[in-house]
N, C-alpha and C positions, 0 to 999 in steps of 0.2 A: 307118719311114716319116710325114709329115704339113705339114699344112694354110700353101703363105709364107702370101696370100692371099687370100682372100673379093672378088668385089664382085658389091652385087646393084640389084637394078631393078627396080622393083613388087611387090617381092616385102613380100606382108603392108599391114604399118609402113611401110616405108622404101623410099623414091621417090625414093634414092641414097643409094650406102656401100659405101665400101671398107673392108677391112683389112687391117692390115697385122701378121701375127702368129707372137709368138717361138716359137721350136719345141720345147719345154716347156710352160710351166703360162701360162697367158692368162686374166680374168677380165674379168665385162663384165656390168660396176652402173650399177646408177642403181631410179629410184619404182620402183612396181610400172607393169604398161601401157602401156612404156615403148620393148617390145621386146627383151630380153635375151631370153626363150628362140627366139623365132624368127630370133637367129643361130644358137640354136643347130640353129635347127627347119634352116633353111637349108644348113647344114654338114649334117646327116643327112639331109633333102632332096637332098644331092648323091652323097653314097658309095646309096641304096640308089631311089632315080629317088621320094618319094614323100617325104612331114612324116610327122611321130611323131604328133602331135595335135593334126592336124588332116590327115590321106590321103585327102584332099578337095580333087582338084589343083588348082581354078574358084573355091577358095574362099580360097587367097593370090593369088592376084591384090590390087593395093590397090582398095581403093576406087574406081571412076570410070578407070580404066585399064584397054587391053586384051589386056595381059601380066605377063607377069613373065620376068626371068634371075637366074640366078646362077650363078656363075661364080666357082670355084674350079681354083689352082694349086699342084695337090702334090706329094712330092717321095717319091717310092719305086724301092727300091732305085740310089739316085744318078740314077733314074727324073730328067722331069722327067712331069707327066700329066696335061694343064689335062681339067679338067669343065667343061661346058658345059647345066646343069639350060635347057630355057627352055616355056616353055606360054603360047599365042595361046587367045583365048576365041573357041569353039567350035569349034579344031581337039585334032588330039594333038597331047601332050607328045611334048616329045624331048632328047634325051639324047646329048650327041656327048661323045666322048672323042681330044682332041686333031688337033680337025679332021672325023672322023666317024663320023657317024650309027651309033646301034645297032639291026641291024634285027630284035634283040627288045631292050628293056627287060632281058631275066629275063637276058642274058648281063652285066650291068654289076651284078652284084652277086656279093658277095663283091674284086671292085675292089681298095675302100679299107674293110678290116674301121672294124665302127667301136659302139661302147660305146653305149650312153647308161643311169646316170641321176635318176630324176626322182623325183618324190613319184609320179607319175598311174601309175606301176610297183608299189600299192597299190594296181591294178585286177585281177593277176597273183591277188590273193587272195581279194579280193573279186567277184570278178565267174563267173559264167560259164568252160566250159571253153578253148569254141575264145577266151577269149584265152591261157590257158596249152595250148593246143597250139602259139599262135604264134607261141611265143614258139620253145617247142622246135624249130619250124620255122626260127623266122630266125632261130637259135646253127649250124644240121649247116647249113642255105642259104651260110653267107655266105662260106662252108669246102669245099661241095657244090652242085656245080653240077646234075647226072645228077638228089640229092636236087631241086632245085627242078621241072625235067625237071615228074617225079614229077609231081611233090605240085601241079604246074599240070595235067595232062593227065589224075589223078585225080578232078580238079576237075569239070574241062568234058567226060570223062564222067560223073562223077553230076548236073550238070544236064540233061547230057540224058537222065537215068538216070527223074528225074523228073518231067520233060515226060513225059517216057515214061505215067508213071503217075498222068499228069496228065488224059491222053491220050486213055485205059484208060476210064481213069473219068468226062470230060464224054461215050463217044460210047459204051459201056456195051459194050464190045470187049477183048478180053485174050489172050493170044499169046506162050506162054514159051517158044519160037523167038527171040521176038522184044528180050526181054529181058535172055536167053540173053544172049545180042550181048554183052551193055553189060555183065553180069555180070564175064566173063570178061574184057576190058579191067579195073578193078576190081580183078580178084581179081590184073591181073598189077598190076597199080600197086601195089598198097595191100598185097601181100607185101614192095615191094624197101621199099618206107614203113614200113612196122613194121618190120623188118628193120635198119635204118637204129636211129630208131626207138633199138631195142631196144639194139646195140651205142655210140650215142652214151653215154648213161645209162646203161653199164658204166662207162665211163672216167671221165662229166660225175656222179653224184654225189660222190665221193672227192672229187676236186674241192672242191666242191663244200661241202664238209659239216667239208672243214680251215678252206671259208675263212672259211664261221661260227665254226667257231669260234675263230680270231683274234678277229672284231669284238662278240660275247659271252665268251668266257671262257674258251669249252671246257663252261662245265656243266653243260647239257641238252644233249637227246638229239632229232633231229632229224629226219628222215624227207623223203626225197623217191620215190615210184613210181605206177612206169606203169601205169593200168588202160584196160588193154584184150578186150576180145573174145578177140579174136588169142590172144591167152595159152591160151586155152580152144579155138581150133574154126577150123576155116579158116575164112577168107571166102566162100569160097558155099557150107562149110556155112549158113553164116549167115544168104547171100541165101535163103539154100531155106523157111527154114527160123519166116521173117519172113515170109512172102510177101504171106500175105494182112495180119498189118500193114502191110505200102506197101502193097494198096494200098485201103484202106479211108484209109488217110492220105493215099493221094499222095506221097508224098514215100517216100527212102529213108531208113530204120530206123537201119536195122546200118550199123557201118563201116567203121574207118580217123579217117575223116571226127570220129566220136565217142569217139576217145579224149582223154583229159581224163590229170593230173599230181595225183599228192595233194600236200597240207602237210600235214608235219602237227611237232606238241610232244610229247615222250612220250607219242606213242601219242596223239596224241589232233592232230582236226583243227587251228590253227594257226588258222582262222578264226573260230573260236568260240573258242577255247580257249586261245588266245596273248597276250599284253599288246599294247598298240602299241609299243610299245623292243623286245620278240622280234620284230610283225613284221620292224618297220621293219631286224632284223638282220635276221634272213630273206630280203627282199629285196635287202638291200646285199651277203652272198651271194649270195647266184644269181647281180646280177653282172660280182660282180667273177671269179665261178664262170663266168660267159659269159666274157667276159675273155682270163682261162689260159687256156680250154679253144680259141678261137679264134686267142688267139697259135701254139698249140701245132699248128695242124691247120695253120694257113694260111704263116706262119712266116716274120707279119708280125705287129708292135706296134700291136693294132687304134689308134686313139683315145679316147681315155677323154672324156664330156660330162656333169657333173656338175649336173644344169640346178637349183637352189632347194632343192638338199638342208640347208646348209647350219641356214637359215632357221626347217627342220623338226624338224631332230636333235637332239638334249646334249645335249652338250661332248664325257661322252664316248666315242658315237659319232664325232663328231669328229675328234675324235682320234687313233680307229681308224684315218680311213682312208686322214685323214692317214700315218701310217706304214709304212700300206699303201702310197701310195701315190708312198713317198722311198724308191723303188730303184732302178734300171732297171728294176726291169723294164715297168717302167710307161713307157710313149714321151711322147706330146702330151697333156696333156688340158688345157681347156672349161667355165671351173668359173659361170654364170650367179650373183650376189645382190645384193643390197636393200645388202645397205652397207661399202662399200666398205673400209672402215678396218677391219673383224670375216674380210673376202676378205683381206687386204690379213696379216692380225697369223694367219691359219690361211696365203695358201700364205712363209715369211719362214721358219715350221717346215720347209716341204720342200726347202728347197735346196736349188733349187734356179733359174733365171733364169726370169720372169715379166716381161711387163705388163698393162696393167689397164690399159682400156677406157671411161667415166668415162661415158654414154650424159649426152643432155640438157644436158656442161655446153655450152656451145657457147663454151668456150677449146678442146678436147681437140679435135685432132684424129684419124683413126682413115686 
């Protein structure tokens, strides 16, 4: 699968722009603030129906305009796929596949598998559990739409249960029977999600460890652990055990929406005990493992987006990345960087065809 052509209209800082891409490597270079990351974000938008760096859709509309349009011409399994994502202020976002509007945006997820590696990935280590859950859920959902639907349904019922708890508190009332209706629904969706997370990590962890060994040289012991109370007891019992706490706090304190991933190095949390270099290697290994897992599950080679990472990594890790992508396991790659010469030097080592797009250069035709 590869992206042949990208057209932007009123997207972020672009009034109008068209890009014809190489089927292997594409480098977007230029000074900071000129829109390199915005191009990568628009490609992500076509795959997921939202931006990676700013998921608030209306904020992606160019200032002083009323709408944006992103259009991508892809080739997948020898078939043309035209994807258009558009948004008008005050209206609902629309995604079209080959001219047909999706009934549900979630039906689009997985059609265009994609992995992005960015300095923003550090949030996976330093932020709370929600960020790591979103990573896990995003990897699974790209190749399992049923999982995505269970997740959507679970979160919908969770919101309803929380609203009910607030209603009880505001009206000084309580009904176990009414609450149990939501408990049963959350139990059904939650168990399905939990079981798939367990299954996913059994397959994912060995891939991740192999990727980390390739990047770091394999001298450190690292681990990725699933932290969930459902490993100890079932969800219905958890609801019963925590009902007084839920009533007092007026929200649901237990469930798969509280699960987390533990990142450790040499038996200690990498957030506290990992060096900057170890943390970077850990994150890159996570993303390369994500790439490999999605490729195996979807039977399609994902697009790989590398945002500004050559400016944030030392030469050793850059060399490892180059060696890892310099084989037929990878398909189309997009790289953003501030230094055109450095980028070209890196991509020449990969021995694949490439194109360089210099933003801010008036002589450059995209």
